[in-house]
N, CA, C and O atoms as a GROMACS GRO file, in nm:
protein
  528
    1MET      N    1   6.897   4.495   3.050
    1MET     CA    2   6.990   4.530   2.946
    1MET      C    3   7.103   4.427   2.936
    1MET      O    4   7.220   4.464   2.942
    2PRO      N    5   7.070   4.301   2.921
    2PRO     CA    6   7.175   4.198   2.919
    2PRO      C    7   7.267   4.206   2.798
    2PRO      O    8   7.378   4.153   2.803
    3LEU      N    9   7.225   4.268   2.689
    3LEU     CA   10   7.309   4.270   2.569
    3LEU      C   11   7.401   4.391   2.560
    3LEU      O   12   7.479   4.401   2.466
    4VAL      N   13   7.394   4.482   2.657
    4VAL     CA   14   7.481   4.599   2.654
    4VAL      C   15   7.627   4.557   2.658
    4VAL      O   16   7.709   4.614   2.586
    5TRP      N   17   7.661   4.459   2.743
    5TRP     CA   18   7.799   4.412   2.752
    5TRP      C   19   7.844   4.356   2.617
    5TRP      O   20   7.954   4.386   2.571
    6ALA      N   21   7.760   4.277   2.554
    6ALA     CA   22   7.795   4.218   2.424
    6ALA      C   23   7.817   4.327   2.319
    6ALA      O   24   7.908   4.317   2.236
    7HIS      N   25   7.734   4.430   2.321
    7HIS     CA   26   7.751   4.540   2.226
    7HIS      C   27   7.883   4.614   2.252
    7HIS      O   28   7.953   4.650   2.158
    8ALA      N   29   7.916   4.635   2.378
    8ALA     CA   30   8.041   4.704   2.411
    8ALA      C   31   8.160   4.622   2.364
    8ALA      O   32   8.256   4.678   2.311
    9GLU      N   33   8.156   4.490   2.382
    9GLU     CA   34   8.266   4.405   2.336
    9GLU      C   35   8.279   4.411   2.184
    9GLU      O   36   8.390   4.411   2.130
   10HIS      N   37   8.167   4.418   2.115
   10HIS     CA   38   8.170   4.428   1.969
   10HIS      C   39   8.235   4.560   1.926
   10HIS      O   40   8.315   4.563   1.832
   11ILE      N   41   8.202   4.668   1.994
   11ILE     CA   42   8.261   4.798   1.961
   11ILE      C   43   8.412   4.796   1.989
   11ILE      O   44   8.490   4.849   1.910
   12LYS      N   45   8.454   4.734   2.103
   12LYS     CA   46   8.597   4.724   2.132
   12LYS      C   47   8.669   4.641   2.026
   12LYS      O   48   8.782   4.672   1.989
   13LEU      N   49   8.604   4.536   1.977
   13LEU     CA   50   8.664   4.454   1.872
   13LEU      C   51   8.682   4.535   1.744
   13LEU      O   52   8.787   4.529   1.680
   14LEU      N   53   8.580   4.611   1.706
   14LEU     CA   54   8.590   4.694   1.586
   14LEU      C   55   8.701   4.797   1.601
   14LEU      O   56   8.776   4.821   1.506
   15ARG      N   57   8.712   4.859   1.719
   15ARG     CA   58   8.817   4.958   1.743
   15ARG      C   59   8.955   4.891   1.734
   15ARG      O   60   9.047   4.947   1.675
   16SER      N   61   8.969   4.772   1.792
   16SER     CA   62   9.097   4.701   1.786
   16SER      C   63   9.135   4.668   1.643
   16SER      O   64   9.252   4.682   1.605
   17LEU      N   65   9.038   4.624   1.563
   17LEU     CA   66   9.065   4.594   1.423
   17LEU      C   67   9.107   4.719   1.347
   17LEU      O   68   9.199   4.714   1.265
   18ALA      N   69   9.041   4.831   1.374
   18ALA     CA   70   9.074   4.956   1.306
   18ALA      C   71   9.213   5.006   1.348
   18ALA      O   72   9.288   5.057   1.265
   19ASP      N   73   9.247   4.990   1.477
   19ASP     CA   74   9.378   5.036   1.526
   19ASP      C   75   9.491   4.941   1.490
   19ASP      O   76   9.608   4.981   1.487
   20GLY      N   77   9.458   4.815   1.463
   20GLY     CA   78   9.560   4.714   1.440
   20GLY      C   79   9.629   4.669   1.567
   20GLY      O   80   9.738   4.613   1.562
   21ALA      N   81   9.566   4.694   1.683
   21ALA     CA   82   9.619   4.656   1.815
   21ALA      C   83   9.502   4.641   1.911
   21ALA      O   84   9.395   4.697   1.890
   22VAL      N   85   9.525   4.564   2.017
   22VAL     CA   86   9.419   4.544   2.116
   22VAL      C   87   9.390   4.677   2.184
   22VAL      O   88   9.480   4.741   2.238
   23PHE      N   89   9.263   4.719   2.180
   23PHE     CA   90   9.223   4.850   2.229
   23PHE      C   91   9.234   4.863   2.381
   23PHE      O   92   9.280   4.967   2.430
   24ASP      N   93   9.194   4.762   2.457
   24ASP     CA   94   9.187   4.778   2.603
   24ASP      C   95   9.290   4.694   2.679
   24ASP      O   96   9.265   4.650   2.791
   25ARG      N   97   9.407   4.673   2.618
   25ARG     CA   98   9.515   4.601   2.685
   25ARG      C   99   9.589   4.699   2.776
   25ARG      O  100   9.632   4.805   2.730
   26PRO      N  101   9.606   4.665   2.905
   26PRO     CA  102   9.678   4.756   2.996
   26PRO      C  103   9.824   4.772   2.950
   26PRO      O  104   9.892   4.671   2.931
   27PRO      N  105   9.872   4.894   2.932
   27PRO     CA  106  10.007   4.914   2.880
   27PRO      C  107  10.115   4.862   2.975
   27PRO      O  108  10.221   4.818   2.930
   28GLN      N  109  10.091   4.867   3.107
   28GLN     CA  110  10.190   4.819   3.203
   28GLN      C  111  10.211   4.668   3.187
   28GLN      O  112  10.324   4.621   3.193
   29THR      N  113  10.105   4.595   3.167
   29THR     CA  114  10.114   4.450   3.150
   29THR      C  115  10.185   4.415   3.019
   29THR      O  116  10.271   4.327   3.016
   30ALA      N  117  10.149   4.484   2.913
   30ALA     CA  118  10.214   4.460   2.784
   30ALA      C  119  10.364   4.489   2.792
   30ALA      O  120  10.445   4.413   2.740
   31ARG      N  121  10.400   4.598   2.858
   31ARG     CA  122  10.542   4.633   2.871
   31ARG      C  123  10.617   4.525   2.950
   31ARG      O  124  10.724   4.481   2.908
   32ARG      N  125  10.561   4.484   3.062
   32ARG     CA  126  10.630   4.389   3.150
   32ARG      C  127  10.649   4.252   3.085
   32ARG      O  128  10.758   4.196   3.090
   33TYR      N  129  10.543   4.199   3.024
   33TYR     CA  130  10.550   4.060   2.976
   33TYR      C  131  10.577   4.046   2.827
   33TYR      O  132  10.630   3.943   2.785
   34LEU      N  133  10.542   4.143   2.746
   34LEU     CA  134  10.564   4.130   2.602
   34LEU      C  135  10.696   4.193   2.559
   34LEU      O  136  10.771   4.134   2.480
   35ARG      N  137  10.725   4.313   2.609
   35ARG     CA  138  10.848   4.380   2.567
   35ARG      C  139  10.968   4.344   2.655
   35ARG      O  140  11.076   4.314   2.603
   36GLU      N  141  10.951   4.346   2.788
   36GLU     CA  142  11.063   4.321   2.879
   36GLU      C  143  11.083   4.172   2.909
   36GLU      O  144  11.185   4.134   2.965
   37LYS      N  145  10.987   4.089   2.871
   37LYS     CA  146  10.997   3.943   2.884
   37LYS      C  147  11.026   3.896   3.027
   37LYS      O  148  11.108   3.805   3.047
   38HIS      N  149  10.960   3.956   3.126
   38HIS     CA  150  10.976   3.911   3.264
   38HIS      C  151  10.923   3.768   3.278
   38HIS      O  152  10.823   3.731   3.216
   39VAL      N  153  10.992   3.689   3.358
   39VAL     CA  154  10.944   3.554   3.388
   39VAL      C  155  10.905   3.548   3.535
   39VAL      O  156  10.963   3.619   3.617
   40PRO      N  157  10.808   3.467   3.569
   40PRO     CA  158  10.768   3.458   3.709
   40PRO      C  159  10.882   3.404   3.795
   40PRO      O  160  10.958   3.318   3.752
   41ARG      N  161  10.892   3.453   3.917
   41ARG     CA  162  10.994   3.407   4.011
   41ARG      C  163  10.956   3.273   4.071
   41ARG      O  164  11.043   3.195   4.110
   42CYS      N  165  10.826   3.244   4.079
   42CYS     CA  166  10.777   3.123   4.146
   42CYS      C  167  10.696   3.035   4.051
   42CYS      O  168  10.636   3.083   3.955
   43ARG      N  169  10.696   2.907   4.080
   43ARG     CA  170  10.608   2.811   4.014
   43ARG      C  171  10.517   2.756   4.123
   43ARG      O  172  10.566   2.695   4.218
   44PRO      N  173  10.386   2.775   4.112
   44PRO     CA  174  10.296   2.728   4.218
   44PRO      C  175  10.272   2.577   4.215
   44PRO      O  176  10.273   2.516   4.108
   45TRP      N  177  10.251   2.521   4.332
   45TRP     CA  178  10.212   2.380   4.348
   45TRP      C  179  10.102   2.378   4.451
   45TRP      O  180  10.117   2.434   4.560
   46ARG      N  181   9.991   2.312   4.419
   46ARG     CA  182   9.878   2.300   4.511
   46ARG      C  183   9.835   2.154   4.516
   46ARG      O  184   9.853   2.081   4.418
   47PRO      N  185   9.779   2.110   4.627
   47PRO     CA  186   9.734   1.970   4.634
   47PRO      C  187   9.637   1.934   4.521
   47PRO      O  188   9.635   1.820   4.476
   48GLU      N  189   9.557   2.030   4.477
   48GLU     CA  190   9.461   2.001   4.370
   48GLU      C  191   9.515   2.036   4.231
   48GLU      O  192   9.449   2.009   4.131
   49TRP      N  193   9.634   2.096   4.225
   49TRP     CA  194   9.698   2.127   4.097
   49TRP      C  195   9.848   2.111   4.116
   49TRP      O  196   9.916   2.202   4.161
   50ARG      N  197   9.897   1.994   4.080
   50ARG     CA  198  10.035   1.957   4.108
   50ARG      C  199  10.122   1.975   3.984
   50ARG      O  200  10.115   1.895   3.891
   51THR      N  201  10.201   2.078   3.985
   51THR     CA  202  10.291   2.100   3.872
   51THR      C  203  10.395   1.989   3.869
   51THR      O  204  10.447   1.952   3.974
   52PRO      N  205  10.426   1.934   3.753
   52PRO     CA  206  10.522   1.824   3.746
   52PRO      C  207  10.667   1.870   3.750
   52PRO      O  208  10.756   1.792   3.784
   53SER      N  209  10.694   1.999   3.716
   53SER     CA  210  10.833   2.044   3.709
   53SER      C  211  10.843   2.192   3.744
   53SER      O  212  10.745   2.266   3.742
   54VAL      N  213  10.966   2.231   3.776
   54VAL     CA  214  10.998   2.372   3.804
   54VAL      C  215  11.133   2.400   3.740
   54VAL      O  216  11.225   2.320   3.756
   55PRO      N  217  11.147   2.511   3.668
   55PRO     CA  218  11.278   2.543   3.609
   55PRO      C  219  11.381   2.572   3.718
   55PRO      O  220  11.349   2.635   3.818
   56VAL      N  221  11.504   2.526   3.698
   56VAL     CA  222  11.611   2.551   3.794
   56VAL      C  223  11.626   2.701   3.813
   56VAL      O  224  11.620   2.778   3.717
   57GLY      N  225  11.647   2.742   3.936
   57GLY     CA  226  11.660   2.884   3.966
   57GLY      C  227  11.531   2.949   4.008
   57GLY      O  228  11.533   3.057   4.068
   58ARG      N  229  11.417   2.887   3.978
   58ARG     CA  230  11.289   2.942   4.023
   58ARG      C  231  11.250   2.877   4.155
   58ARG      O  232  11.299   2.770   4.190
   59VAL      N  233  11.164   2.943   4.226
   59VAL     CA  234  11.116   2.894   4.354
   59VAL      C  235  10.992   2.808   4.331
   59VAL      O  236  10.904   2.845   4.254
   60LEU      N  237  10.986   2.693   4.397
   60LEU     CA  238  10.864   2.614   4.397
   60LEU      C  239  10.783   2.661   4.516
   60LEU      O  240  10.825   2.643   4.631
   61ARG      N  241  10.669   2.721   4.492
   61ARG     CA  242  10.585   2.774   4.599
   61ARG      C  243  10.470   2.678   4.626
   61ARG      O  244  10.383   2.656   4.541
   62LEU      N  245  10.471   2.621   4.746
   62LEU     CA  246  10.363   2.532   4.788
   62LEU      C  247  10.252   2.617   4.846
   62LEU      O  248  10.275   2.696   4.938
   63ASP      N  249  10.131   2.600   4.794
   63ASP     CA  250  10.013   2.668   4.845
   63ASP      C  251   9.927   2.564   4.914
   63ASP      O  252   9.869   2.478   4.849
   64LEU      N  253   9.918   2.572   5.046
   64LEU     CA  254   9.846   2.473   5.124
   64LEU      C  255   9.727   2.538   5.195
   64LEU      O  256   9.731   2.658   5.223
   65PRO      N  257   9.622   2.461   5.223
   65PRO     CA  258   9.502   2.519   5.284
   65PRO      C  259   9.511   2.541   5.434
   65PRO      O  260   9.422   2.601   5.493
   66GLU      N  261   9.620   2.493   5.497
   66GLU     CA  262   9.631   2.506   5.642
   66GLU      C  263   9.776   2.534   5.680
   66GLU      O  264   9.867   2.507   5.601
   67PRO      N  265   9.799   2.588   5.800
   67PRO     CA  266   9.937   2.606   5.845
   67PRO      C  267  10.008   2.471   5.848
   67PRO      O  268   9.949   2.370   5.888
   68ALA      N  269  10.134   2.469   5.806
   68ALA     CA  270  10.204   2.341   5.796
   68ALA      C  271  10.354   2.359   5.817
   68ALA      O  272  10.410   2.468   5.801
   69LEU      N  273  10.417   2.250   5.852
   69LEU     CA  274  10.562   2.237   5.853
   69LEU      C  275  10.598   2.151   5.733
   69LEU      O  276  10.563   2.033   5.727
   70VAL      N  277  10.668   2.210   5.636
   70VAL     CA  278  10.705   2.138   5.514
   70VAL      C  279  10.843   2.078   5.534
   70VAL      O  280  10.937   2.148   5.574
   71HIS      N  281  10.854   1.950   5.507
   71HIS     CA  282  10.978   1.874   5.520
   71HIS      C  283  11.018   1.837   5.377
   71HIS      O  284  10.941   1.771   5.307
   72TRP      N  285  11.139   1.880   5.332
   72TRP     CA  286  11.173   1.859   5.192
   72TRP      C  287  11.321   1.830   5.172
   72TRP      O  288  11.404   1.855   5.259
   73SER      N  289  11.351   1.775   5.052
   73SER     CA  290  11.487   1.740   5.015
   73SER      C  291  11.503   1.753   4.864
   73SER      O  292  11.407   1.738   4.788
   74SER      N  293  11.625   1.781   4.822
   74SER     CA  294  11.654   1.785   4.678
   74SER      C  295  11.754   1.677   4.639
   74SER      O  296  11.802   1.675   4.526
   75ASP      N  297  11.786   1.588   4.732
   75ASP     CA  298  11.885   1.484   4.703
   75ASP      C  299  11.843   1.347   4.757
   75ASP      O  300  11.926   1.272   4.810
   76GLY      N  301  11.717   1.316   4.744
   76GLY     CA  302  11.668   1.184   4.786
   76GLY      C  303  11.672   1.162   4.936
   76GLY      O  304  11.697   1.050   4.981
   77TRP      N  305  11.649   1.265   5.013
   77TRP     CA  306  11.644   1.262   5.160
   77TRP      C  307  11.782   1.245   5.224
   77TRP      O  308  11.790   1.217   5.344
   78GLU      N  309  11.893   1.261   5.147
   78GLU     CA  310  12.024   1.259   5.212
   78GLU      C  311  12.040   1.380   5.303
   78GLU      O  312  12.095   1.368   5.413
   79THR      N  313  11.992   1.494   5.257
   79THR     CA  314  11.983   1.613   5.343
   79THR      C  315  11.836   1.653   5.347
   79THR      O  316  11.762   1.630   5.252
   80ARG      N  317  11.796   1.713   5.457
   80ARG     CA  318  11.656   1.750   5.476
   80ARG      C  319  11.647   1.896   5.519
   80ARG      O  320  11.736   1.949   5.585
   81HIS      N  321  11.538   1.958   5.480
   81HIS     CA  322  11.512   2.097   5.518
   81HIS      C  323  11.369   2.105   5.571
   81HIS      O  324  11.280   2.034   5.524
   82ASP      N  325  11.349   2.192   5.667
   82ASP     CA  326  11.215   2.218   5.719
   82ASP      C  327  11.185   2.366   5.704
   82ASP      O  328  11.271   2.451   5.727
   83VAL      N  329  11.063   2.396   5.664
   83VAL     CA  330  11.020   2.535   5.651
   83VAL      C  331  10.874   2.543   5.695
   83VAL      O  332  10.792   2.459   5.658
   84LEU      N  333  10.844   2.645   5.773
   84LEU     CA  334  10.705   2.670   5.813
   84LEU      C  335  10.635   2.751   5.704
   84LEU      O  336  10.696   2.838   5.642
   85THR      N  337  10.509   2.723   5.682
   85THR     CA  338  10.432   2.803   5.588
   85THR      C  339  10.405   2.940   5.650
   85THR      O  340  10.414   2.957   5.772
   86ARG      N  341  10.374   3.034   5.565
   86ARG     CA  342  10.332   3.166   5.613
   86ARG      C  343  10.191   3.193   5.564
   86ARG      O  344  10.154   3.156   5.452
   87ASP      N  345  10.114   3.256   5.648
   87ASP     CA  346   9.974   3.285   5.618
   87ASP      C  347   9.966   3.407   5.526
   87ASP      O  348  10.018   3.513   5.558
   88THR      N  349   9.901   3.390   5.412
   88THR     CA  350   9.887   3.502   5.318
   88THR      C  351   9.772   3.594   5.356
   88THR      O  352   9.761   3.705   5.302
   89GLY      N  353   9.687   3.549   5.449
   89GLY     CA  354   9.568   3.627   5.484
   89GLY      C  355   9.452   3.601   5.389
   89GLY      O  356   9.346   3.662   5.402
   90LEU      N  357   9.471   3.512   5.295
   90LEU     CA  358   9.369   3.480   5.195
   90LEU      C  359   9.322   3.335   5.206
   90LEU      O  360   9.262   3.282   5.113
   91GLY      N  361   9.350   3.271   5.319
   91GLY     CA  362   9.313   3.131   5.335
   91GLY      C  363   9.412   3.035   5.270
   91GLY      O  364   9.382   2.917   5.251
   92ILE      N  365   9.529   3.086   5.235
   92ILE     CA  366   9.634   3.005   5.174
   92ILE      C  367   9.760   3.022   5.258
   92ILE      O  368   9.794   3.133   5.299
   93HIS      N  369   9.829   2.913   5.282
   93HIS     CA  370   9.953   2.914   5.357
   93HIS      C  371  10.063   2.867   5.261
   93HIS      O  372  10.054   2.759   5.205
   94THR      N  373  10.167   2.948   5.244
   94THR     CA  374  10.268   2.919   5.143
   94THR      C  375  10.404   2.888   5.205
   94THR      O  376  10.439   2.937   5.312
   95ALA      N  377  10.478   2.804   5.134
   95ALA     CA  378  10.616   2.775   5.168
   95ALA      C  379  10.695   2.775   5.038
   95ALA      O  380  10.651   2.719   4.938
   96ASP      N  381  10.812   2.837   5.039
   96ASP     CA  382  10.895   2.847   4.920
   96ASP      C  383  11.012   2.749   4.929
   96ASP      O  384  11.086   2.749   5.028
   97LEU      N  385  11.028   2.666   4.826
   97LEU     CA  386  11.140   2.573   4.817
   97LEU      C  387  11.234   2.625   4.708
   97LEU      O  388  11.194   2.639   4.593
   98GLN      N  389  11.358   2.651   4.744
   98GLN     CA  390  11.456   2.707   4.652
   98GLN      C  391  11.513   2.598   4.561
   98GLN      O  392  11.534   2.485   4.605
   99THR      N  393  11.537   2.631   4.435
   99THR     CA  394  11.595   2.535   4.342
   99THR      C  395  11.735   2.576   4.296
   99THR      O  396  11.796   2.506   4.216
  100ASP      N  397  11.786   2.688   4.347
  100ASP     CA  398  11.923   2.729   4.311
  100ASP      C  399  12.020   2.619   4.353
  100ASP      O  400  12.016   2.572   4.466
  101GLY      N  401  12.106   2.580   4.262
  101GLY     CA  402  12.206   2.479   4.292
  101GLY      C  403  12.159   2.336   4.274
  101GLY      O  404  12.240   2.244   4.285
  102VAL      N  405  12.032   2.314   4.247
  102VAL     CA  406  11.981   2.179   4.222
  102VAL      C  407  12.012   2.142   4.078
  102VAL      O  408  11.988   2.221   3.986
  103VAL      N  409  12.064   2.025   4.058
  103VAL     CA  410  12.100   1.980   3.923
  103VAL      C  411  11.972   1.949   3.844
  103VAL      O  412  11.886   1.876   3.892
  104PRO      N  413  11.959   2.006   3.723
  104PRO     CA  414  11.842   1.973   3.641
  104PRO      C  415  11.828   1.822   3.624
  104PRO      O  416  11.926   1.752   3.601
  105GLY      N  417  11.707   1.774   3.635
  105GLY     CA  418  11.679   1.631   3.628
  105GLY      C  419  11.658   1.571   3.766
  105GLY      O  420  11.592   1.467   3.779
  106HIS      N  421  11.713   1.634   3.869
  106HIS     CA  422  11.688   1.588   4.005
  106HIS      C  423  11.546   1.628   4.047
  106HIS      O  424  11.483   1.711   3.981
  107VAL      N  425  11.498   1.570   4.155
  107VAL     CA  426  11.363   1.600   4.199
  107VAL      C  427  11.364   1.662   4.338
  107VAL      O  428  11.450   1.632   4.421
  108LEU      N  429  11.267   1.751   4.362
  108LEU     CA  430  11.238   1.799   4.496
  108LEU      C  431  11.134   1.703   4.552
  108LEU      O  432  11.031   1.678   4.490
  109THR      N  433  11.161   1.649   4.669
  109THR     CA  434  11.068   1.559   4.736
  109THR      C  435  11.022   1.630   4.862
  109THR      O  436  11.104   1.685   4.936
  110PHE      N  437  10.893   1.630   4.888
  110PHE     CA  438  10.843   1.700   5.006
  110PHE      C  439  10.716   1.636   5.060
  110PHE      O  440  10.644   1.566   4.989
  111THR      N  441  10.693   1.662   5.185
  111THR     CA  442  10.571   1.624   5.254
  111THR      C  443  10.548   1.732   5.359
  111THR      O  444  10.631   1.820   5.374
  112TRP      N  445  10.437   1.727   5.429
  112TRP     CA  446  10.414   1.829   5.531
  112TRP      C  447  10.329   1.776   5.645
  112TRP      O  448  10.256   1.677   5.634
  113LYS      N  449  10.343   1.847   5.755
  113LYS     CA  450  10.267   1.817   5.876
  113LYS      C  451  10.166   1.930   5.896
  113LYS      O  452  10.204   2.047   5.906
  114ASN      N  453  10.039   1.895   5.901
  114ASN     CA  454   9.934   1.992   5.927
  114ASN      C  455   9.948   2.036   6.072
  114ASN      O  456   9.938   1.954   6.163
  115LEU      N  457   9.970   2.165   6.095
  115LEU     CA  458   9.991   2.213   6.230
  115LEU      C  459   9.862   2.230   6.309
  115LEU      O  460   9.867   2.247   6.431
  116VAL      N  461   9.747   2.224   6.243
  116VAL     CA  462   9.619   2.232   6.313
  116VAL      C  463   9.584   2.095   6.371
  116VAL      O  464   9.549   2.083   6.488
  117SER      N  465   9.593   1.991   6.286
  117SER     CA  466   9.560   1.856   6.331
  117SER      C  467   9.680   1.782   6.390
  117SER      O  468   9.665   1.676   6.451
  118ASP      N  469   9.800   1.837   6.372
  118ASP     CA  470   9.925   1.776   6.417
  118ASP      C  471   9.948   1.640   6.352
  118ASP      O  472  10.003   1.549   6.415
  119GLU      N  473   9.906   1.626   6.225
  119GLU     CA  474   9.922   1.500   6.152
  119GLU      C  475  10.000   1.523   6.022
  119GLU      O  476   9.985   1.626   5.956
  120TRP      N  477  10.085   1.425   5.988
  120TRP     CA  478  10.156   1.426   5.861
  120TRP      C  479  10.062   1.381   5.751
  120TRP      O  480   9.973   1.300   5.775
  121VAL      N  481  10.081   1.434   5.629
  121VAL     CA  482   9.995   1.392   5.518
  121VAL      C  483  10.022   1.248   5.478
  121VAL      O  484   9.935   1.184   5.420
  122GLY      N  485  10.140   1.196   5.509
  122GLY     CA  486  10.170   1.055   5.485
  122GLY      C  487  10.205   1.020   5.342
  122GLY      O  488  10.206   0.902   5.306
  123VAL      N  489  10.235   1.119   5.260
  123VAL     CA  490  10.269   1.095   5.118
  123VAL      C  491  10.386   1.187   5.082
  123VAL      O  492  10.386   1.304   5.118
  124ASP      N  493  10.483   1.133   5.012
  124ASP     CA  494  10.590   1.215   4.955
  124ASP      C  495  10.547   1.261   4.816
  124ASP      O  496  10.503   1.180   4.735
  125HIS      N  497  10.560   1.390   4.790
  125HIS     CA  498  10.531   1.446   4.658
  125HIS      C  499  10.663   1.480   4.592
  125HIS      O  500  10.760   1.515   4.659
  126VAL      N  501  10.668   1.471   4.459
  126VAL     CA  502  10.791   1.501   4.386
  126VAL      C  503  10.764   1.599   4.272
  126VAL      O  504  10.659   1.595   4.206
  127VAL      N  505  10.860   1.687   4.251
  127VAL     CA  506  10.857   1.782   4.140
  127VAL      C  507  10.997   1.780   4.079
  127VAL      O  508  11.096   1.799   4.149
  128THR      N  509  11.004   1.759   3.949
  128THR     CA  510  11.132   1.753   3.879
  128THR      C  511  11.186   1.894   3.855
  128THR      O  512  11.112   1.984   3.817
  129VAL      N  513  11.314   1.912   3.877
  129VAL     CA  514  11.381   2.039   3.848
  129VAL      C  515  11.429   2.030   3.703
  129VAL      O  516  11.508   1.943   3.668
  130ALA      N  517  11.380   2.122   3.620
  130ALA     CA  518  11.409   2.118   3.477
  130ALA      C  519  11.510   2.226   3.440
  130ALA      O  520  11.531   2.320   3.516
  131SER      N  521  11.572   2.213   3.324
  131SER     CA  522  11.661   2.317   3.273
  131SER      C  523  11.580   2.443   3.251
  131SER      O  524  11.461   2.437   3.218
  132SER      N  525  11.644   2.557   3.269
  132SER     CA  526  11.569   2.684   3.252
  132SER      C  527  11.554   2.718   3.105
  132SER      O  528  11.495   2.821   3.072
   0.00000   0.00000   0.00000
């Protein structure tokens, strides 16, 4: 019965057209993001998907595949911060970099040490802090 799903989608489309609204949209999601206009607290960054910027006031969340010590700065390495990742239990280790107080246009620079291999990645990564 491979076409049953397609038929069900067609019926949902017809119902949505008749109602003038999406028939199977979860009301909680619509309320949170369409009416209340919630914005995400974090902007994700992953080695395979590197966001170029983060709005000031939001957290830059690094998602790494292994436990790590993240070494970072928001002022060109004049001051430095270290943060350990935390295990999410899903094979991802995260570290949050705060952008409160960072001047828009400045960059967050970071690198990390893999705690399993005890080796630094050897590259500085940068993310621009943008106006909100």
